[in-house]
DSSP file (Angstrom, degrees, kcal/mol; ACC not computed):
  #  RESIDUE AA STRUCTURE BP1 BP2  ACC     N-H-->O    O-->H-N    N-H-->O    O-->H-N    TCO  KAPPA ALPHA  PHI   PSI    X-CA   Y-CA   Z-CA
    1    1 A X              0   0    0      0, 0.0     2,-0.2     0, 0.0   111,-0.1   0.000 360.0 360.0 360.0 136.3   87.3  128.1   81.8
    2    2 A X        -     0   0    0    107,-0.0     2,-0.5    54,-0.0   108,-0.1  -0.541 360.0-140.9 -86.3 151.7   86.6  125.2   79.6
    3    3 A X        -     0   0    0     -2,-0.2     2,-0.3   106,-0.1    52,-0.2  -0.955  22.0-172.7-113.3 132.9   86.6  121.6   80.7
    4    4 A X  E     -A   54   0A   0     50,-2.8    50,-3.1    -2,-0.5     2,-0.4  -0.919  14.0-163.6-126.6 149.0   88.0  119.0   78.3
    5    5 A X  E     -A   53   0A   0     -2,-0.3     2,-0.4    48,-0.2    48,-0.2  -0.999   8.6-173.0-127.6 128.1   88.2  115.2   78.3
    6    6 A X  E     -A   52   0A   0     46,-2.5    46,-2.9    -2,-0.4     2,-0.4  -0.966   4.3-164.6-118.1 142.4   90.6  113.3   75.9
    7    7 A X  E     -A   51   0A   0     -2,-0.4     2,-0.5    44,-0.2    44,-0.2  -0.989   4.8-170.1-128.9 132.2   90.5  109.6   75.6
    8    8 A X  E     +A   50   0A   0     42,-3.1    42,-1.7    -2,-0.4     2,-0.5  -0.969   7.7 174.7-124.5 116.8   93.2  107.5   74.0
    9    9 A X  E     -A   49   0A   0     -2,-0.5     2,-0.7    40,-0.2    40,-0.2  -0.982  19.1-150.1-120.5 121.6   92.6  103.8   73.4
   10   10 A X  E     +A   48   0A   0     38,-1.6    37,-1.5    -2,-0.5    38,-0.6  -0.820  41.5 125.8 -97.5 116.6   95.2  101.9   71.6
   11   11 A X        -     0   0    0     -2,-0.7    35,-0.1    35,-0.2     2,-0.1  -0.929  58.6 -83.7-155.2 173.9   93.8   99.1   69.5
   12   12 A X        -     0   0    0     -2,-0.3    32,-0.0    33,-0.3    33,-0.0  -0.380  66.3 -70.7 -80.6 165.6   93.6   97.6   66.1
   13   13 A X        +     0   0    0     -2,-0.1     2,-0.3     2,-0.1    -1,-0.2  -0.309  68.1 166.4 -56.9 136.8   91.2   98.9   63.5
   14   14 A X        -     0   0    0      2,-0.1    -3,-0.0    -3,-0.1    -1,-0.0  -0.979  47.8-145.5-153.3 156.7   87.7   97.8   64.4
   15   15 A X        +     0   0    0     -2,-0.3     2,-0.1     2,-0.1    -2,-0.1   0.184  57.6 134.6-106.9  12.9   84.0   98.4   63.6
   16   16 A X        -     0   0    0      1,-0.1     2,-0.4    21,-0.0    -2,-0.1  -0.411  53.0-131.2 -65.0 135.3   83.1   97.9   67.3
   17   17 A X        -     0   0    0     -2,-0.1    22,-0.3     2,-0.0     2,-0.3  -0.719  26.2-179.2 -94.8 139.3   80.6  100.6   68.4
   18   18 A X        -     0   0    0     -2,-0.4     2,-0.3    19,-0.2    19,-0.2  -0.885  12.1-147.3-127.6 159.0   81.1  102.5   71.7
   19   19 A X  E     -D   36   0B   0     17,-2.9    17,-2.5    -2,-0.3     2,-0.4  -0.928   5.8-161.9-127.5 155.8   79.0  105.3   73.2
   20   20 A X  E     -D   35   0B   0     -2,-0.3     2,-0.4    15,-0.2    15,-0.2  -1.000   5.3-173.1-136.9 136.5   79.8  108.3   75.3
   21   21 A X  E     -D   34   0B   0     13,-2.6    13,-2.4    -2,-0.4     2,-0.4  -0.986   4.6-163.7-129.3 144.1   77.6  110.4   77.6
   22   22 A X  E     +D   33   0B   0     -2,-0.4     2,-0.3    11,-0.2    11,-0.2  -0.978  12.0 174.1-123.6 137.4   78.3  113.6   79.4
   23   23 A X  E     -D   32   0B   0      9,-2.3     9,-2.6    -2,-0.4     2,-0.3  -0.982  12.8-154.9-140.0 154.3   76.3  115.1   82.2
   24   24 A X  E     -D   31   0B   0     -2,-0.3     7,-0.2     7,-0.2     2,-0.1  -0.921  22.9-111.7-127.5 154.9   76.6  118.0   84.6
   25   25 A X    >   -     0   0    0      5,-2.6     3,-1.7    -2,-0.3     7,-0.0  -0.329  40.2-101.3 -74.7 166.0   75.3  118.8   88.0
   26   26 A X  T 3  S+     0   0    0      1,-0.3    -1,-0.1     2,-0.1    -2,-0.0   0.834 126.0  47.5 -60.3 -33.2   72.7  121.5   88.5
   27   27 A X  T 3  S-     0   0    0      1,-0.0    -1,-0.3     3,-0.0    -2,-0.0   0.415 107.9-127.9 -87.4   3.0   75.4  123.9   89.7
   28   28 A X  S <  S+     0   0    0     -3,-1.7    -2,-0.1     2,-0.2     3,-0.1   0.702  81.0 111.8  58.2  23.5   77.6  123.0   86.8
   29   29 A X  S    S+     0   0    0      1,-0.1    80,-3.6    79,-0.1     2,-0.4   0.715  72.8  44.0 -93.4 -24.9   80.5  122.3   89.2
   30   30 A X  E     - E   0 108B   0     78,-0.3    -5,-2.6    26,-0.1     2,-0.3  -0.913  64.6-175.2-118.2 146.8   80.6  118.5   88.6
   31   31 A X  E     -DE  24 107B   0     76,-2.3    76,-2.4    -2,-0.4     2,-0.4  -0.982  12.2-148.7-137.7 155.8   80.4  116.5   85.5
   32   32 A X  E     -DE  23 106B   0     -9,-2.6    -9,-2.3    -2,-0.3     2,-0.5  -0.980   8.0-169.7-123.7 133.1   80.2  112.8   84.7
   33   33 A X  E     -DE  22 105B   0     72,-2.6    72,-2.5    -2,-0.4     2,-0.4  -0.992   5.6-175.7-122.3 126.6   81.7  111.2   81.6
   34   34 A X  E     -DE  21 104B   0    -13,-2.4   -13,-2.6    -2,-0.5     2,-0.4  -0.990   4.3-176.8-124.1 128.9   80.8  107.6   80.8
   35   35 A X  E     +DE  20 103B   0     68,-2.6    68,-2.5    -2,-0.4     2,-0.3  -0.993  23.0 152.5-123.8 123.8   82.3  105.7   77.8
   36   36 A X  E     -DE  19 102B   0    -17,-2.5   -17,-2.9    -2,-0.4     2,-0.7  -0.965  50.5-112.8-151.8 163.6   81.1  102.2   77.3
   37   37 A X    >   -     0   0    0     64,-2.3     3,-1.9    -2,-0.3    30,-0.2  -0.907  27.7-152.5 -97.6 112.5   80.4   99.4   74.9
   38   38 A X  T 3  S+     0   0    0     -2,-0.7    -1,-0.1     1,-0.3     3,-0.1   0.749  91.2  60.6 -62.4 -24.5   76.6   99.0   74.8
   39   39 A X  T 3  S-     0   0    0    -22,-0.3     2,-0.7     1,-0.2    -1,-0.3   0.315 110.1-120.5 -86.1  11.2   76.8   95.3   74.0
   40   40 A X  S <  S+     0   0    0     -3,-1.9    27,-0.4    28,-0.3    -3,-0.3  -0.798  80.9  41.0  95.6-118.7   78.7   94.5   77.2
   41   41 A X  S    S-     0   0    0     -2,-0.7     2,-0.3    25,-0.2    25,-0.1  -0.460  76.9-130.7 -75.0 134.5   82.1   93.0   76.9
   42   42 A X        -     0   0    0     23,-0.5    -1,-0.1    -2,-0.2    58,-0.1  -0.590   2.9-151.4 -79.8 143.0   84.4   94.2   74.2
   43   43 A X        +     0   0    0     -2,-0.3     2,-0.1     2,-0.1    -1,-0.1   0.484  66.6 104.5 -89.4  -2.1   86.1   91.7   71.9
   44   44 A X        -     0   0    0     56,-0.2     2,-0.7     1,-0.0    56,-0.3  -0.448  69.5-132.9 -80.9 152.6   89.0   94.0   71.4
   45   45 A X        -     0   0    0     -2,-0.1     2,-0.4    54,-0.1   -33,-0.3  -0.919  22.1-157.0-104.6 108.1   92.4   93.5   73.1
   46   46 A X        -     0   0    0     52,-1.9   -35,-0.2    -2,-0.7     3,-0.1  -0.726  15.2-169.9 -89.7 129.6   93.5   96.8   74.5
   47   47 A X  S    S-     0   0    0    -37,-1.5     2,-0.3    -2,-0.4    -1,-0.2   0.782  73.8 -18.0 -84.6 -27.9   97.2   97.3   75.1
   48   48 A X  E     -A   10   0A   0    -38,-0.6   -38,-1.6    50,-0.1    -1,-0.3  -0.981  57.6-160.6-166.6 162.0   96.7  100.5   77.1
   49   49 A X  E     +A    9   0A   0     -2,-0.3    42,-2.3   -40,-0.2     2,-0.3  -0.989   7.3 176.8-148.7 155.0   94.2  103.2   77.8
   50   50 A X  E     -AB   8  90A   0    -42,-1.7   -42,-3.1    -2,-0.3     2,-0.5  -0.905   8.0-169.5-158.9 130.8   94.3  106.7   79.2
   51   51 A X  E     -AB   7  89A   0     38,-2.9    38,-2.2    -2,-0.3     2,-0.3  -0.990  15.0-164.1-122.0 124.7   91.6  109.4   79.7
   52   52 A X  E     -AB   6  88A   0    -46,-2.9   -46,-2.5    -2,-0.5     2,-0.4  -0.838   6.4-155.8-110.9 145.7   92.6  112.9   80.6
   53   53 A X  E     -A    5   0A   0     34,-2.9     2,-0.4    -2,-0.3   -48,-0.2  -0.967   8.2-170.0-118.0 134.2   90.6  115.8   82.1
   54   54 A X  E    S+A    4   0A   0    -50,-3.1   -50,-2.8    -2,-0.4     3,-0.1  -0.975  71.1  22.4-123.4 139.7   91.6  119.4   81.7
   55   55 A X  S    S+     0   0    0     -2,-0.4    55,-2.5     1,-0.2     2,-0.3   0.563 118.8  58.9  85.1   9.3   89.9  122.3   83.5
   56   56 A X  E    S-F  109   0B   0     53,-0.3     2,-0.4   -52,-0.1    -1,-0.2  -0.963  77.2-120.3-157.0 166.4   88.7  120.0   86.2
   57   57 A X  E     -F  108   0B   0     51,-2.4    51,-2.7    -2,-0.3     2,-0.3  -0.970  30.2-119.6-118.5 132.8   90.0  117.6   88.9
   58   58 A X  E     +F  107   0B   0     28,-2.9    49,-0.3    -2,-0.4     3,-0.1  -0.541  31.2 174.6 -71.1 128.5   88.9  113.9   88.9
   59   59 A X  E     +     0   0B   0     47,-2.8     2,-0.3     1,-0.4    48,-0.2   0.652  69.7   8.3-103.5 -26.1   87.1  113.1   92.2
   60   60 A X  E     +F  106   0B   0     46,-1.9    46,-3.1     2,-0.0    -1,-0.4  -0.982  62.9 169.8-155.6 143.6   86.1  109.5   91.2
   61   61 A X  E     -F  105   0B   0     -2,-0.3     2,-0.4    44,-0.2    44,-0.2  -0.981   5.1-177.2-153.5 147.0   86.8  107.1   88.4
   62   62 A X  E     -F  104   0B   0     42,-2.1    42,-2.7    -2,-0.3     2,-0.4  -0.992   9.8-156.2-146.5 139.6   86.2  103.5   87.7
   63   63 A X  E     -F  103   0B   0     -2,-0.4    14,-2.7    40,-0.2     2,-0.4  -0.898  12.4-156.9-114.3 146.3   87.2  101.2   84.8
   64   64 A X  E     -FG 102  76B   0     38,-2.7    37,-3.1    -2,-0.4    38,-1.4  -0.959  22.1-156.9-128.3 138.6   85.3   98.0   83.9
   65   65 A X  E    S+     0   0B   0     10,-2.4   -23,-0.5    -2,-0.4     2,-0.3   0.733  93.4  27.1 -79.8 -24.7   86.3   94.9   82.0
   66   66 A X  E    S- G   0  75B   0      9,-1.3     9,-2.9   -25,-0.1    -1,-0.3  -0.990  75.8-144.2-142.1 130.5   82.6   94.2   81.2
   67   67 A X        -     0   0    0    -27,-0.4   -26,-0.1    -2,-0.3     5,-0.1  -0.647  40.0 -89.5 -91.2 148.5   79.8   96.7   80.9
   68   68 A X        +     0   0    0     -2,-0.3     2,-0.3   -28,-0.1   -28,-0.3  -0.281  51.5 174.7 -56.0 137.6   76.3   95.8   82.1
   69   69 A X    >   -     0   0    0      3,-0.4     3,-2.2   -30,-0.1     2,-0.3  -0.947  54.4 -37.9-152.5 127.4   74.3   94.2   79.4
   70   70 A X  T 3  S-     0   0    0     -2,-0.3   -30,-0.0     1,-0.3    -2,-0.0  -0.439 130.5 -13.2  54.3-116.1   70.8   92.6   79.7
   71   71 A X  T 3  S+     0   0    0     -2,-0.3    -1,-0.3    -3,-0.1     2,-0.2   0.394 115.5 100.2 -95.8   2.7   70.7   90.9   83.1
   72   72 A X    <   -     0   0    0     -3,-2.2    -3,-0.4    -5,-0.1     2,-0.2  -0.527  64.6-132.1 -89.8 156.8   74.4   91.1   83.7
   73   73 A X        -     0   0    0     -5,-0.2     2,-0.1    -2,-0.2    -1,-0.1  -0.600  32.1 -85.3-102.5 163.7   76.2   93.7   85.9
   74   74 A X        -     0   0    0     -2,-0.2     2,-0.6    -6,-0.1    -7,-0.2  -0.410  37.0-146.7 -63.4 144.9   79.3   95.8   85.4
   75   75 A X  E     -G   66   0B   0     -9,-2.9   -10,-2.4    -2,-0.1    -9,-1.3  -0.946  16.5-144.8-116.6 107.3   82.5   94.0   86.2
   76   76 A X  E     -G   64   0B   0     -2,-0.6   -12,-0.3   -12,-0.3     2,-0.1  -0.343  16.5-112.0 -72.8 152.1   85.1   96.4   87.6
   77   77 A X        -     0   0    0    -14,-2.7   -14,-0.1     1,-0.1     2,-0.1  -0.443  43.3 -94.6 -68.2 153.5   88.8   96.1   86.9
   78   78 A X    >>  -     0   0    0      1,-0.1     3,-2.4    -2,-0.1     4,-0.5  -0.472  35.3-114.7 -67.3 145.6   90.9   95.2   89.9
   79   79 A X  G >4 S+     0   0    0      1,-0.3     3,-0.8     2,-0.2    -1,-0.1   0.806 115.3  58.9 -53.7 -32.3   92.4   98.3   91.5
   80   80 A X  G 34 S+     0   0    0      1,-0.2    -1,-0.3    15,-0.1    16,-0.1   0.591  93.9  67.6 -77.6  -5.6   95.9   97.3   90.6
   81   81 A X  G <4 S+     0   0    0     -3,-2.4    11,-2.3     1,-0.1     2,-0.3   0.703 109.9  20.2 -82.8 -21.3   95.0   97.3   86.9
   82   82 A X  E <<  -C   91   0A   0     -3,-0.8     2,-0.3    -4,-0.5     9,-0.2  -0.970  65.8-141.7-147.4 160.5   94.5  101.0   86.6
   83   83 A X  E     -C   90   0A   0      7,-2.9     7,-2.3    -2,-0.3     2,-0.4  -0.937   6.2-154.0-127.5 150.2   95.4  104.3   88.4
   84   84 A X  E     +C   89   0A   0     -2,-0.3     5,-0.2     5,-0.2     2,-0.2  -0.983  16.9 170.5-124.0 128.4   93.5  107.5   89.0
   85   85 A X        -     0   0    0      3,-3.0   -27,-0.1    -2,-0.4    -2,-0.0  -0.655  53.3 -90.4-119.6-177.2   95.1  110.9   89.5
   86   86 A X  S    S+     0   0    0     -2,-0.2   -28,-2.9     1,-0.2   -30,-0.1   0.719 126.6  29.2 -66.0 -19.7   93.5  114.4   89.7
   87   87 A X  S    S+     0   0    0    -30,-0.2   -34,-2.9     1,-0.2     2,-0.3   0.549 121.6  25.6-119.3 -10.4   94.0  114.7   85.9
   88   88 A X  E     -B   52   0A   0    -36,-0.2    -3,-3.0   -30,-0.1     2,-0.4  -0.992  45.6-148.3-155.0 158.4   93.8  111.2   84.4
   89   89 A X  E     +BC  51  84A   0    -38,-2.2   -38,-2.9    -2,-0.3     2,-0.3  -1.000  39.2 160.0-124.1 129.6   92.7  107.6   84.5
   90   90 A X  E     -BC  50  83A   0     -7,-2.3    -7,-2.9    -2,-0.4   -40,-0.2  -0.970  40.9 -94.6-149.7 158.7   95.1  105.2   82.9
   91   91 A X  E     - C   0  82A   0    -42,-2.3     2,-0.6    -2,-0.3    -9,-0.3  -0.328  36.8-122.9 -65.3 157.6   96.2  101.5   82.7
   92   92 A X    >>  -     0   0    0    -11,-2.3     4,-2.2   -12,-0.0     3,-2.1  -0.942  31.4-117.8-102.3 116.3   99.0  100.3   84.9
   93   93 A X  T 34 S+     0   0    0     -2,-0.6   -45,-0.1     1,-0.3   -11,-0.0  -0.264  96.8  11.7 -54.4 130.9  101.7   98.8   82.7
   94   94 A X  T 34 S+     0   0    0      2,-0.2    -1,-0.3     1,-0.1   -13,-0.1   0.203 125.7  61.4  86.1 -16.5  102.3   95.1   83.5
   95   95 A X  T <4 S+     0   0    0     -3,-2.1     2,-0.3   -14,-0.2    -2,-0.2   0.693  75.3  95.5-111.4 -29.0   99.1   94.9   85.6
   96   96 A X     <  -     0   0    0     -4,-2.2    -2,-0.2   -15,-0.2   -14,-0.1  -0.489  62.2-151.4 -69.9 129.4   96.3   95.8   83.1
   97   97 A X        -     0   0    0     -2,-0.3    -1,-0.1     2,-0.2     3,-0.1   0.150  39.4-109.6 -91.6  18.5   94.8   92.6   81.6
   98   98 A X  S    S+     0   0    0      1,-0.2   -52,-1.9   -51,-0.1     2,-0.5   0.630  80.3 119.9  68.0  19.5   93.9   94.2   78.3
   99   99 A X        +     0   0    0    -54,-0.2     2,-0.4   -52,-0.1    -2,-0.2  -0.964  27.1 157.2-118.3 122.5   90.1   94.2   78.9
  100  100 A X        +     0   0    0     -2,-0.5   -35,-0.3   -56,-0.3   -56,-0.2  -0.969  10.8 150.1-145.2 124.8   88.2   97.4   78.9
  101  101 A X        +     0   0    0    -37,-3.1   -64,-2.3     1,-0.4     2,-0.3   0.444  69.9  22.9-130.1 -10.1   84.4   97.9   78.2
  102  102 A X  E     -EF  36  64B   0    -38,-1.4   -38,-2.7   -66,-0.2    -1,-0.4  -0.972  51.1-171.7-161.3 144.2   83.5  100.9   80.3
  103  103 A X  E     -EF  35  63B   0    -68,-2.5   -68,-2.6    -2,-0.3     2,-0.4  -0.987   7.3-170.8-139.3 126.8   85.1  103.9   81.9
  104  104 A X  E     -EF  34  62B   0    -42,-2.7   -42,-2.1    -2,-0.4     2,-0.4  -0.974   5.2-178.5-120.6 131.6   83.3  106.3   84.3
  105  105 A X  E     -EF  33  61B   0    -72,-2.5   -72,-2.6    -2,-0.4     2,-0.5  -0.997   9.7-170.9-131.0 131.6   84.8  109.7   85.4
  106  106 A X  E     +EF  32  60B   0    -46,-3.1   -47,-2.8    -2,-0.4   -46,-1.9  -0.993  20.0 173.7-118.6 125.0   83.3  112.2   87.8
  107  107 A X  E     -EF  31  58B   0    -76,-2.4   -76,-2.3    -2,-0.5     2,-0.5  -0.938  29.1-131.4-134.5 154.2   85.2  115.5   88.0
  108  108 A X  E     -EF  30  57B   0    -51,-2.7   -51,-2.4    -2,-0.3   -78,-0.3  -0.916  32.1-118.4-107.1 127.8   84.8  118.9   89.6
  109  109 A X  E     - F   0  56B   0    -80,-3.6   -53,-0.3    -2,-0.5     2,-0.1  -0.311  31.9-105.1 -65.0 144.2   85.3  121.9   87.4
  110  110 A X        -     0   0    0    -55,-2.5     2,-0.3  -108,-0.1    -1,-0.1  -0.453  38.4-114.8 -67.1 140.7   88.1  124.3   88.4
  111  111 A X        -     0   0    0     -2,-0.1     2,-0.6    -3,-0.1    -1,-0.1  -0.603  21.6-146.1 -80.1 136.4   86.8  127.5   90.0
  112  112 A X        -     0   0    0     -2,-0.3     2,-0.3  -111,-0.1    -1,-0.0  -0.921  12.3-145.8-105.4 123.5   87.3  130.6   88.0
  113  113 A X              0   0    0     -2,-0.6    -2,-0.0     1,-0.1     0, 0.0  -0.674 360.0 360.0 -87.1 136.9   88.0  133.7   90.2
  114  114 A X              0   0    0     -2,-0.3    -1,-0.1     0, 0.0    -2,-0.0   0.437 360.0 360.0 -90.0 360.0   86.7  137.0   89.1
């Protein structure tokens, strides 16, 4: 079974650069996806965001308003600004303050029975 991640960020046209990294555990049961702005804080105003995982269940996720840059640390969003389910990480309408610079997801691959 394949594992997929889709990410939807609604924003205006921009030349801002973002990076994404994917990693797997030695047993290939867990994977980590990190999407971030290397320069730290994004200057973009996000109206909403959602990252979905298919073929796996999210075990941990965190969203950040500011990504670590030089000597500064990551600044996490407040828990009330986003929600995490087994399949997605998304903004909470009315609570999300439109700042997103990093998203980390750790998920466990679905077991395929033979």
